[in-house]
C-alpha positions as MATLAB code, in Angstrom:
seq = 'XXXXXXXXXXXXXXXXXXXXXXXXXXXXXXXXXXXXXXXXXXXXXXXXXXXXXXXXXXXXXXXXXXXXXXXXXXXXXXXXXXXXXXXXXXXXXXXXXXXXXXXXXXXXXXXXXXXXXXXXXXXXXXXXXXXXXXXXXXXXXXXXXXXXXXXXXXXXXXXXXXXXXXXXXXXXXXXXXXXXXXXXXXXXXXXXXXXXXXXXXXXXXXXXXXXXXXXXXXXXXXXXXXXXXXXXXXXXXXXXXXXXXXXXXXXXXXXXXXXXXXXXXXXXXXXXXXXXXXXXXXXXXXXXXXXXXXXXXXXXXXXXXXXXXXXXXXXXXXXXXXXXXXXXXXXXXXXXXXXXXXXXXXXXXXXXXXXXXXXXXXXXXXXXXXXXXXXXXXXXXXXXXXXXXXXXXXXXXXXXXXXXXXXXXXXXXXXXXXXXXXXXXXXXXXXXXXXXXXXXXXXXXXXXXXXXXXXXXXXXXXXXXXXXXXXXXXXXXXXXXXXXXXXXXXXXXXXXXXXXXXXXXXXXXXXXXXXXXXXXXXXXXXXXXXXXXXXXXXXXXXXXXXXXXXXXXXXXXXXXXXXXXXXXXXXXXXXXXXXXXXXXXXXXXXXXXXXXXXXXXXXXXXXXXXXXXXXX';
ca = [
     -12.382    6.338  -20.929;
     -14.978    4.378  -19.279;
     -17.484    5.712  -16.836;
     -20.223    4.151  -14.661;
     -23.162    6.514  -15.082;
     -25.536    4.346  -13.190;
     -24.471    2.293  -10.348;
     -27.722    0.740   -8.529;
     -31.520    1.264   -9.239;
     -31.471    3.492   -5.887;
     -28.937    5.999   -7.386;
     -31.001    7.184  -10.322;
     -31.609   10.784   -9.046;
     -30.277   12.723   -6.054;
     -32.463   13.577   -3.206;
     -31.687   13.837    0.111;
     -34.360   13.468    2.699;
     -34.549   16.542    5.217;
     -33.824   16.231    8.850;
     -36.985   14.934   10.430;
     -36.668   17.057   13.268;
     -37.673   20.955   12.896;
     -36.495   21.955   16.809;
     -34.346   24.929   16.986;
     -31.028   24.125   18.744;
     -29.777   27.846   18.698;
     -31.350   30.990   18.169;
     -31.323   32.561   14.348;
     -29.512   35.435   13.715;
     -26.385   36.243   15.558;
     -24.063   36.488   11.889;
     -25.894   33.852   10.277;
     -28.483   35.805    8.222;
     -29.266   32.772    5.908;
     -31.409   31.234    8.921;
     -35.085   31.961    8.843;
     -37.034   33.250   11.685;
     -38.101   29.972   12.794;
     -34.485   29.118   13.259;
     -33.975   26.599   10.322;
     -31.699   27.217    7.066;
     -31.448   25.312    3.909;
     -28.162   24.290    2.892;
     -27.442   23.076   -0.781;
     -24.846   20.672   -1.252;
     -23.176   19.437   -4.383;
     -21.344   15.997   -3.461;
     -18.962   14.247   -6.014;
     -18.145   10.788   -5.908;
     -14.546   10.497   -6.814;
     -13.025    8.178   -9.674;
      -9.731    6.131   -8.430;
      -6.594    7.866   -9.081;
      -4.282    5.747  -11.124;
      -0.950    6.701  -12.496;
       0.969    5.180  -15.197;
       4.685    3.792  -15.258;
       6.776    2.771  -12.311;
       4.202    4.517  -10.057;
       2.504    6.910  -11.841;
       1.908   10.397  -12.353;
      -0.236   12.193  -10.397;
      -4.201   12.604  -11.873;
      -4.437    9.539  -13.867;
      -7.542    8.194  -12.998;
     -10.404    5.359  -13.432;
     -13.666    4.514  -12.457;
     -13.019    0.842  -10.908;
     -15.974   -1.193   -9.900;
     -19.750   -0.031  -10.053;
     -19.550   -1.570   -6.237;
     -16.942    0.771   -4.813;
     -19.624    3.684   -6.001;
     -22.495    2.136   -4.066;
     -23.837    4.315   -1.210;
     -25.807    3.104    1.593;
     -25.996    6.136    4.184;
     -25.296    9.503    4.274;
     -24.000   11.573    6.970;
     -23.861   15.649    6.992;
     -21.364   17.038   10.168;
     -21.619   20.286   10.667;
     -18.481   22.682   12.563;
     -18.191   25.981   13.506;
     -15.085   28.223   14.156;
     -12.304   30.565   12.566;
     -10.670   28.060   10.864;
     -10.845   24.145   10.015;
      -8.898   22.624   12.842;
     -10.169   24.711   15.492;
     -13.870   24.629   14.230;
     -15.889   22.651   16.643;
     -18.663   20.135   16.071;
     -22.154   21.479   16.160;
     -24.817   18.881   14.532;
     -24.937   16.102   12.694;
     -28.127   14.768    9.855;
     -28.308   11.315    8.563;
     -29.539   11.991    4.913;
     -31.111    9.555    2.571;
     -29.689    9.997   -0.741;
     -30.040    9.139   -4.611;
     -27.505    9.829   -6.904;
     -28.071   11.542  -10.354;
     -25.665    9.947  -13.597;
     -23.102   12.814  -12.798;
     -20.590   14.057  -15.298;
     -18.441   12.910  -18.154;
     -15.390   13.901  -16.042;
     -12.361   11.866  -15.399;
     -11.985   12.905  -11.795;
     -15.697   12.553  -10.806;
     -18.012    9.555  -11.775;
     -21.126   10.704   -9.968;
     -22.392   13.876   -8.594;
     -25.552   15.506   -7.110;
     -27.141   18.189   -5.416;
     -29.061   18.446   -2.432;
     -30.727   21.206   -0.239;
     -30.790   19.953    3.297;
     -32.795   21.578    6.024;
     -30.415   22.411    8.971;
     -30.988   23.688   12.505;
     -29.780   27.370   13.392;
     -25.839   28.097   14.373;
     -24.713   31.167   15.931;
     -21.377   32.192   14.476;
     -19.486   34.975   15.810;
     -17.694   37.432   13.902;
     -14.908   35.638   12.021;
     -16.385   32.478   12.452;
     -17.567   30.280    9.690;
     -19.681   27.027    9.126;
     -17.855   24.148    7.955;
     -19.254   20.948    6.374;
     -18.140   17.479    6.556;
     -19.780   14.212    4.502;
     -19.221   10.652    5.473;
     -20.606    8.182    3.208;
     -21.111    4.765    3.973;
     -20.183    5.230    7.908;
     -20.230    1.293    8.631;
     -20.989    1.764   12.681;
     -17.849    3.831   12.731;
     -20.050    6.192   14.475;
     -23.672    6.469   15.187;
     -25.941    9.471   14.649;
     -28.535   10.548   16.799;
     -31.141   11.807   14.701;
     -33.285   13.473   17.235;
     -30.588   15.436   18.917;
     -28.187   15.556   15.790;
     -25.291   14.276   17.724;
     -22.564   11.338   17.027;
     -21.262    8.529   19.179;
     -18.011    6.806   18.767;
     -19.088    3.445   20.515;
     -20.721    4.821   23.695;
     -18.648    7.860   23.783;
     -20.581   10.739   22.821;
     -18.491   13.166   20.354;
     -17.703   16.862   21.157;
     -14.643   18.815   20.276;
     -12.680   20.240   17.245;
     -12.366   19.000   14.107;
      -8.718   18.059   14.813;
     -10.279   16.337   17.555;
     -12.490   14.405   14.728;
      -9.443   13.463   12.325;
      -7.529   11.612   15.064;
     -10.369    9.021   15.557;
      -9.058    5.597   13.993;
     -10.318    2.402   12.817;
      -8.152   -0.897   13.166;
      -9.084   -2.822   10.205;
      -9.941   -2.381    6.095;
     -13.062   -4.338    7.017;
     -14.336   -1.642    9.319;
     -14.421    0.717    5.975;
     -15.536   -1.605    3.402;
     -18.330   -3.492    5.001;
     -21.508   -1.920    4.063;
     -19.959    0.481    1.315;
     -16.769    2.109    0.994;
     -16.149    4.706    3.779;
     -15.889    8.024    2.436;
     -15.152   11.502    3.545;
     -13.981   14.889    2.199;
     -11.234   14.910    0.315;
      -8.206   16.620    0.793;
      -8.165   19.774   -2.023;
      -5.974   22.667   -2.901;
      -6.529   25.976   -4.933;
      -3.037   25.501   -6.633;
      -1.609   22.860   -9.249;
       1.691   21.035   -8.746;
       2.899   22.054  -12.256;
       4.571   25.552  -10.890;
       6.355   26.554   -7.988;
       3.626   26.800   -5.212;
       3.033   29.884   -3.043;
      -0.114   31.357   -1.076;
      -2.211   27.939   -1.662;
      -4.809   27.328    0.571;
      -5.625   23.385    1.264;
      -9.023   22.470    2.512;
     -10.699   19.483    3.853;
     -13.933   20.838    5.219;
     -16.070   22.694    2.934;
     -16.769   26.289    4.053;
     -20.693   26.450    3.315;
     -20.927   29.956    5.412;
     -22.349   31.572    2.182;
     -24.527   28.749    1.492;
     -27.259   28.845    3.695;
     -30.542   30.204    3.069;
     -33.931   31.179    4.420;
     -35.788   29.019    2.246;
     -35.449   25.873    0.263;
     -36.481   27.992   -3.179;
     -33.458   30.132   -2.504;
     -31.341   27.428   -1.988;
     -32.455   25.687   -5.037;
     -31.935   28.811   -7.247;
     -28.091   29.507   -6.079;
     -24.923   27.585   -6.727;
     -24.292   24.413   -4.496;
     -21.306   24.216   -2.020;
     -18.997   21.412   -3.697;
     -17.825   18.724   -1.402;
     -15.122   16.508   -3.096;
     -15.172   12.878   -1.313;
     -12.433    9.965   -1.152;
     -12.766    6.500    0.219;
     -10.628    5.849    3.355;
      -8.762    2.493    1.813;
      -6.214    2.075   -0.730;
      -6.880   -0.626   -3.367;
      -3.919   -3.170   -4.621;
      -4.538   -5.470   -7.611;
      -2.359   -7.965   -9.183;
      -2.313   -8.558  -12.941;
      -0.229  -10.575  -15.280;
       1.131   -9.309  -18.982;
       3.234  -12.022  -19.690;
       4.964  -11.858  -23.096;
       6.436  -15.509  -22.089;
       6.042  -18.002  -19.366;
       9.410  -19.912  -19.610;
      12.758  -18.915  -17.768;
      16.047  -20.539  -18.407;
      17.810  -21.517  -15.310;
      21.226  -23.101  -16.042;
      20.524  -25.703  -18.456;
      17.033  -26.251  -17.597;
      14.139  -24.585  -19.448;
      10.990  -24.195  -17.226;
       7.638  -22.877  -17.367;
       5.812  -20.952  -14.491;
       2.530  -19.454  -13.593;
       1.542  -16.948  -11.140;
      -0.230  -19.210   -8.619;
      -0.757  -16.827   -5.550;
      -0.323  -13.704   -3.627;
      -0.900  -11.711   -0.406;
      -0.392   -8.543    0.605;
       1.887   -7.854    3.676;
       2.771   -5.160    6.132;
      -0.895   -3.691    6.007;
      -1.121   -1.069    8.429;
      -3.233   -1.737   11.491;
      -4.591    1.645   12.047;
      -5.907    4.574   10.217;
      -7.351    8.153   10.693;
     -11.009    8.212    9.511;
     -10.103   11.301    7.462;
      -6.866   11.953    5.475;
      -4.618   13.695    7.942;
      -3.222   16.564    6.474;
      -2.840   18.913    8.827;
      -1.081   17.292   11.706;
       2.694   17.810   12.330;
       5.478   15.341   11.680;
       9.150   15.768   11.986;
      10.719   17.979    8.769;
       6.837   18.750    7.805;
       5.144   21.855    9.086;
       1.851   21.332   10.685;
      -0.164   23.060    7.991;
       1.192   20.183    5.760;
       1.584   22.928    2.678;
       5.613   22.437    3.327;
       5.191   19.634    1.236;
       4.240   21.336   -1.746;
       7.682   22.991   -1.824;
       9.542   19.507   -2.006;
      10.833   18.920   -5.741;
      12.952   16.095   -6.526;
      16.422   17.192   -8.211;
      16.427   14.000  -10.381;
      19.125   12.658   -7.908;
      21.573   12.540  -10.378;
      19.513   11.122  -13.445;
      20.762   13.223  -16.250;
      17.219   13.601  -18.164;
      14.045   13.443  -15.746;
      11.015   12.020  -17.184;
       8.934   14.693  -19.305;
       6.086   14.511  -16.682;
       8.472   15.432  -13.701;
      10.140   18.125  -15.548;
       6.362   19.608  -16.499;
       4.989   18.996  -13.035;
       7.637   18.947  -10.362;
       5.420   19.556   -7.637;
       4.321   15.991   -6.646;
       2.044   16.524   -3.855;
      -0.817   18.519   -5.691;
      -2.129   17.378   -9.001;
      -2.158   19.585  -12.032;
      -5.898   18.762  -13.564;
      -8.472   20.508  -12.004;
     -10.788   17.727  -10.500;
     -13.516   19.307  -11.865;
     -13.832   21.092  -15.270;
     -17.447   21.442  -15.658;
     -18.233   24.683  -17.887;
     -20.043   27.247  -15.504;
     -19.374   25.281  -12.465;
     -18.360   27.783   -9.638;
     -16.337   25.402   -7.863;
     -13.318   25.912  -10.042;
      -9.778   25.906   -8.546;
      -9.709   22.587   -7.020;
      -7.171   20.058   -7.387;
      -6.570   16.689   -5.969;
      -3.849   16.288   -3.424;
      -1.573   12.955   -3.061;
      -0.090   12.541    0.390;
      -0.774   12.159    3.976;
       0.258   11.138    7.484;
      -0.996    7.657    9.072;
      -0.935    7.122   12.744;
       2.390    5.540   12.413;
       4.162    8.142   10.305;
       7.369    8.382   11.792;
       7.717    5.280   13.916;
       8.793    1.480   13.402;
       5.822   -0.703   12.452;
       5.015   -3.997   14.372;
       3.392   -5.591   11.453;
       2.678   -9.626   11.826;
       0.786  -10.402    8.583;
       3.377  -11.824    6.491;
       1.918  -15.278    5.514;
       3.535  -18.152    7.423;
       3.181  -20.626    4.702;
       2.017  -21.227    1.223;
      -1.446  -21.846    2.587;
      -1.901  -18.300    2.846;
      -0.737  -17.293   -0.740;
      -3.836  -18.245   -3.037;
      -5.872  -16.329   -5.495;
      -8.908  -15.338   -3.563;
      -9.307  -12.728   -6.334;
      -7.081  -10.489   -7.890;
      -8.010   -7.222   -6.010;
      -7.182   -6.570   -2.067;
      -7.754   -3.507    0.018;
      -5.850   -2.168    2.987;
      -5.441    0.651    5.209;
      -3.330    3.889    3.882;
       0.520    3.534    4.894;
       2.762    6.331    4.690;
       6.377    7.052    6.473;
       8.915    9.485    6.411;
      12.077    8.812    4.439;
      13.749    7.546    7.960;
      11.044    4.689    8.131;
      11.231    4.033    4.219;
      12.772    0.266    4.629;
      11.155   -2.905    4.191;
       9.355   -3.709    7.594;
       7.409   -0.495    7.000;
       6.238   -1.035    3.736;
       3.153   -2.197    2.293;
       4.147   -5.213   -0.081;
       3.013   -8.051   -2.070;
       3.973  -11.337   -1.906;
       3.890  -12.930   -4.666;
       4.048  -16.992   -5.464;
       5.143  -18.610   -8.905;
       4.754  -22.141   -9.615;
       7.429  -23.792  -12.026;
       7.051  -26.440  -14.060;
       9.988  -29.102  -13.994;
      11.002  -31.047  -17.142;
       9.581  -34.203  -17.900;
      12.996  -36.050  -17.119;
      13.049  -34.352  -13.637;
      13.323  -36.328  -10.127;
       9.741  -35.430   -8.251;
       8.530  -32.298   -7.983;
      11.218  -30.305   -6.031;
      14.253  -28.507   -7.395;
      17.099  -27.518   -4.897;
      19.704  -24.688   -5.068;
      23.179  -25.075   -3.454;
      24.577  -21.924   -1.273;
      22.002  -19.482   -2.062;
      22.967  -19.503   -5.597;
      19.507  -19.450   -7.682;
      21.359  -19.568  -11.206;
      21.464  -23.406  -11.018;
      19.030  -25.536   -9.756;
      19.524  -29.162   -8.836;
      17.464  -32.526   -8.831;
      17.700  -34.409   -5.631;
      20.228  -36.600   -6.664;
      22.272  -34.115   -7.648;
      21.994  -31.845   -4.829;
      22.740  -35.110   -2.239;
      25.712  -35.580   -4.502;
      27.080  -32.075   -4.238;
      26.697  -32.462   -0.197;
      28.773  -35.790   -0.167;
      31.279  -34.228   -2.572;
      31.743  -31.143   -0.172;
      32.291  -33.712    2.892;
      34.522  -35.797    0.622;
      36.611  -32.691   -0.215;
      36.729  -31.754    3.373;
      38.113  -35.028    4.695;
      40.646  -35.619    1.966;
      41.917  -31.783    2.952;
      42.319  -33.038    6.544;
      39.719  -31.038    8.059;
      37.432  -33.772    8.995;
      40.229  -36.616    8.757;
      41.377  -35.037   12.358;
      38.278  -35.817   13.675;
      38.209  -39.648   13.284;
      38.834  -42.197   15.910;
      38.894  -45.203   13.810;
      42.155  -47.272   15.296;
      42.202  -49.314   11.689;
      43.376  -45.930   10.106;
      45.497  -44.706   13.063;
      49.016  -43.441   11.887;
      48.066  -43.661    8.023;
      49.933  -41.059    6.222;
      46.468  -40.566    3.820;
      42.878  -41.755    4.112;
      40.916  -41.569    0.829;
      37.331  -41.431    0.961;
      34.532  -41.949   -1.066;
      31.373  -40.545    0.546;
      28.298  -42.965    0.082;
      25.248  -41.860    1.278;
      23.532  -38.897    3.167;
      20.320  -38.473    5.353;
      18.388  -35.706    6.149;
      15.487  -33.674    7.134;
      14.017  -30.517    5.437;
      13.402  -27.507    8.041;
      10.089  -26.283    7.769;
      11.123  -22.163    8.251;
      14.389  -22.142    6.279;
      13.572  -25.293    3.638;
      17.516  -25.987    4.374;
      18.626  -29.382    4.478;
      19.567  -30.564    7.522;
      22.021  -33.197    7.840;
      21.554  -36.081   10.141;
      23.562  -39.028    8.982;
      26.795  -38.982    6.089;
      28.423  -42.316    5.149;
      31.720  -42.713    3.623;
      34.141  -45.964    2.315;
      37.299  -45.056    3.623;
      40.863  -46.413    2.488;
      44.035  -46.343    3.846;
      46.755  -45.308    1.243;
      49.588  -47.564    1.169;
      50.120  -50.710    3.811;
      47.080  -53.190    3.757;
      44.872  -50.803    1.964;
      41.971  -51.421    4.320;
      38.962  -50.209    3.423;
      36.191  -49.887    5.693;
      32.377  -48.135    6.131;
      32.427  -45.070    7.954;
      30.001  -42.490    9.427;
      30.876  -38.783   10.120;
      30.400  -38.327   13.956;
      28.637  -35.275   14.995;
      31.289  -33.039   15.026;
      31.976  -33.450   11.478;
      28.314  -33.328   10.146;
      28.479  -29.945   11.757;
      31.245  -29.191    9.859;
      30.020  -30.240    6.563;
      26.523  -28.575    7.205;
      28.706  -24.794    7.850;
      30.420  -25.822    4.540;
      27.460  -26.457    2.449;
      23.879  -24.849    2.491;
      21.326  -26.604    0.153;
      17.782  -25.421   -0.444;
      14.531  -27.007   -1.466;
      11.946  -25.634   -3.550;
       8.738  -27.582   -2.325;
       6.490  -28.291   -5.246;
       8.902  -26.289   -7.262;
       7.276  -22.812   -5.760;
       9.120  -19.441   -5.355;
       8.303  -16.592   -3.580;
       8.955  -12.674   -4.396;
       8.310   -9.502   -2.496;
       7.292   -6.367   -4.390;
       7.534   -3.060   -2.666;
       4.589   -1.009   -3.340;
       5.466    2.659   -4.677;
       3.449    5.699   -4.139;
       5.208    8.285   -6.519;
       7.702    5.838   -7.449;
      10.506    6.565  -10.296;
       8.893    8.718  -11.981;
       8.378   11.556   -9.590;
      10.859   10.420   -6.980;
      13.943    8.966   -9.216;
      16.263    7.057   -6.952;
      19.779    6.508   -8.828;
      21.806    4.015   -7.447;
      25.084    5.399   -9.049;
      24.792    8.257   -6.662;
      24.833    6.290   -3.479;
      27.988    5.522   -1.423;
      27.143    3.836    2.110;
      23.433    4.550    2.729;
      20.226    4.562    0.552;
      18.898    7.945    1.550;
      21.177   10.653    2.712;
      21.198   11.904    6.675;
      20.081   15.368    5.185;
      16.412   15.126    5.852;
      15.596   18.274    4.056;
      17.222   16.499    1.114;
      15.937   13.159    1.657;
      12.181   14.570    1.949;
      13.021   16.591   -1.289;
      13.936   13.859   -3.617;
      12.229   10.572   -1.869;
       9.224   11.206    0.582;
       6.404    9.503   -0.839;
       8.667    7.196   -3.241;
       6.960    4.308   -1.639;
       3.538    3.490    0.328;
      -0.234    3.625   -0.194;
      -2.401    6.338    0.142;
      -6.267    6.273    0.633;
      -8.522    6.296   -2.714;
      -5.446    5.434   -4.731;
      -5.264    2.169   -7.101;
      -2.170    0.565   -6.967;
      -2.027   -2.180  -10.027;
       0.872   -4.636   -9.998;
       1.327   -5.912  -13.591;
       3.619   -8.841  -13.566;
       5.204   -8.920  -16.782;
       7.978  -11.444  -16.220;
       9.992  -13.443  -14.084;
      13.838  -13.276  -14.611;
      15.165  -15.585  -11.904;
      14.313  -18.084   -9.321;
      12.979  -16.127   -5.984;
      12.788  -17.379   -2.218;
      11.927  -21.070   -1.285;
      10.110  -19.722    1.472;
       7.317  -16.859    2.161;
       9.820  -13.829    3.108;
       9.352  -12.533    6.523;
       9.116   -8.906    5.660;
       7.841   -7.468    9.131;
      10.965   -7.767   10.746;
      13.157   -6.682    7.501;
      14.959   -3.522    8.351;
      16.341   -3.202    4.745;
      16.010   -0.022    3.111;
      13.494   -0.148    0.642;
      16.153    0.780   -2.241;
      18.710   -1.834   -1.161;
      16.225   -4.632   -1.966;
      17.585   -7.056   -4.940;
      14.169   -7.592   -6.931;
      13.980  -10.467   -9.212;
      10.274   -9.709  -10.246;
       9.497   -7.542  -13.233;
       6.432   -5.505  -12.443;
       4.421   -2.335  -13.389;
       2.583   -0.353  -10.935;
      -0.231    1.892  -11.821;
      -2.123    4.121   -9.517;
      -6.353    5.059  -10.559;
      -9.896    7.848   -9.994;
      -9.391    6.077   -7.700;
      -6.017    7.653   -8.156;
      -4.401    4.760  -10.122;
      -0.482    3.931   -9.940;
       0.887    0.936  -11.986;
       3.822   -0.728  -11.305;
       5.617   -3.330  -13.731;
       7.765   -5.824  -12.210;
       9.713   -8.676  -13.506;
      10.202  -11.230  -10.590;
      13.480  -12.635  -10.072;
];
């Protein structure tokens, strides 16, 4: 697997500059034997830049990783935040240090792209019995907060921060751009000490790094001893659209069309994100520690043969490969975790970002970044799920009339030319008239008392509704002949009541510029780790038994930070929608959606998850 060993000239060798202030903010001693008599200590850190998590198959297995782009590893600034307390959530903020750093070449490791060590000079922190000192590293803080290097404090906007790490974790940002503007915002990753390949119990999950035993009285001692390992992750998810089309032809009825994928957009993108991945906050059905997730193992949902990956690694919320496998490194038992809670985890989203028209569906690059978006099974429906809307452009046969094609009554297995669509409307009107559905509405004196009126629809006038692309009838003309008698023939326009009756009986939809749209809901654990079997469902996509639903499908859909979702379009099997779907209001369960696009989603280190789709 390709590794980026050197990202910029500035990242050639790791050397974090010491704090510019030698002031003592707390007396030395008091349980902190690592601090010297002058009230300062030296903390040795090893910061590990992540690869991107990537999967294979329909979502992807855990621990499938890839480096991504060199720009995604650029580090413009680094901040060390120190907390003190009996445990992570209760630990209170103590000090912040703005660090200047350069990175070394890193490791030849699948889950770490670059690594470096640094000895940082810090001021004394007084810890009582049982209390520990914890470290959080933030890379590329992008003005999410600011640091006062004289006072070693931080501010969110104009508000100085004080409080617990739990208070810190619920700080939010409102856009992906706030986390990607000047380098990709990164914080400590959520790591666990047990793999997901076997039943897990007694696991320890950490976000903050316990550095209590890594503080030394001199810089030399710190250099000579093992560092405190800190694994970081990006705060955004990455979505990529690729193509691997074996063929770009689609046969619809008697017509053979060619197509290209001409645009795409993300929709249902979250508008709020915690700045640190939220693992420890309570959510319905999950204990506040988050560790209850580890016990959730899909039963395969009635699938007779579960995937070999799921069989070998049934506990999907933790990885099974060590995050770092460097020989002799003491920071051993550390495995990635693959879920989290976002600010609207168990509430209905109010997204408004579905593109309103084709103008929002261009190729402005095949990679997009978004805030993580996770939800419980009860909210696993279209309106809550981040998705890709993909536009396909069809090339019509040379003999076709104009650039548009049409469907009738929502049936997409047959398409019509303009004249054929108009004739379908006229035929429907004629059938209705001759079956006396419309005949009773005539007030023409010349036909009064006739036993039967034979009609021949002649012309139709209409407009095209901008929102639905359905044809709206404005005028319809007949040639009408009385059967028997003098065989009077007369031109006749349907009145408003009759037009409405025809409109209700037939729906003709225009595909403007021969373009169609497809929705791809992004899967996180997907079919491999959370299989969903339609054959086992009777009335509901997900049973009301929350425990069983969480066990089988929690995390089936969604996007998680530092995960790379590759949507690989490998074909189009049917005509899609004539308009950009309004996924912002669609309450259909995710697994009730009829899907007409063949895709494959992969997740990359970045964790990478790949999803293949055939568009329909």
